C-alpha positions as CSV (number, residue, x, y, z in Angstrom):
1,M,-17.2,-24.6,13.4
2,A,-15.2,-27.7,12.6
3,H,-13.4,-29.7,15.2
4,P,-10.0,-28.3,16.4
5,A,-8.1,-31.3,15.0
6,V,-9.6,-30.8,11.6
7,L,-8.9,-27.1,11.6
8,S,-5.3,-27.7,12.8
9,K,-4.7,-30.2,10.0
10,L,-6.1,-27.8,7.4
11,A,-4.0,-24.9,8.6
12,E,-0.9,-27.1,8.6
13,E,-1.6,-28.2,5.1
14,Y,-2.1,-24.6,3.9
15,A,1.2,-23.6,5.5
16,S,2.9,-26.5,3.8
17,L,1.4,-25.6,0.5
18,E,2.6,-22.0,0.9
19,A,6.1,-23.2,1.5
20,R,5.9,-25.5,-1.6
21,R,4.6,-22.7,-3.7
22,A,7.4,-20.4,-2.6
23,Q,9.9,-23.0,-3.9
24,A,8.1,-24.4,-7.0
25,D,4.9,-22.6,-8.0
26,G,2.7,-24.5,-10.3
27,P,-0.9,-25.0,-11.2
28,E,-1.3,-28.2,-9.1
29,V,0.0,-26.4,-5.9
30,R,-2.1,-23.3,-6.6
31,R,-5.3,-25.4,-7.2
32,R,-4.7,-27.4,-3.9
33,M,-4.1,-24.1,-2.0
34,E,-7.4,-22.7,-3.4
35,D,-9.2,-25.9,-2.3
36,V,-7.7,-25.8,1.2
37,A,-8.4,-22.1,1.5
38,Y,-12.0,-22.6,0.5
39,T,-12.4,-25.4,3.0
40,L,-10.8,-23.3,5.8
41,C,-13.2,-20.4,5.0
42,V,-16.3,-22.7,4.9
43,S,-15.1,-24.4,8.1
44,T,-14.7,-21.1,10.0
45,G,-17.5,-19.1,8.5
46,T,-15.1,-16.5,6.9
47,R,-14.6,-15.3,3.4
48,D,-10.8,-14.6,3.4
49,V,-8.1,-17.2,4.1
50,E,-6.2,-14.8,6.4
51,D,-9.4,-14.4,8.4
52,A,-9.9,-18.1,8.4
53,L,-6.4,-18.8,9.7
54,A,-7.0,-16.2,12.5
55,A,-10.2,-18.0,13.4
56,V,-8.3,-21.3,13.5
57,R,-5.8,-19.8,15.9
58,R,-8.5,-18.5,18.1
59,R,-10.4,-21.8,18.1
60,L,-7.2,-23.8,18.9
61,A,-6.4,-21.4,21.7
62,E,-9.8,-21.9,23.1
63,A,-9.6,-25.7,22.7
64,H,-6.3,-25.7,24.6
65,G,-7.4,-23.4,27.4
66,N,-5.7,-20.4,25.8
67,D,-2.3,-21.9,26.1
68,P,-0.3,-20.3,23.2
69,V,2.2,-23.2,23.3
70,L,-0.5,-25.7,22.4
71,A,-2.3,-23.5,19.9
72,L,-1.2,-23.1,16.3
């Protein structure tokens, strides 16, 4: 699994793209979301972006001693 800092950055980028897509959906935003979702899945060993984001949350919680404030 990727380093927690890398996972955190990917999850933050995905969330940012979701917000952008909600305001102004377009092919560029969708393509970038697909790229980030793919990278999240590969980095976490999952096949679904929701599963990948859940894995990121678990990994960040572990990295921060299960402190929910410090996790994503």
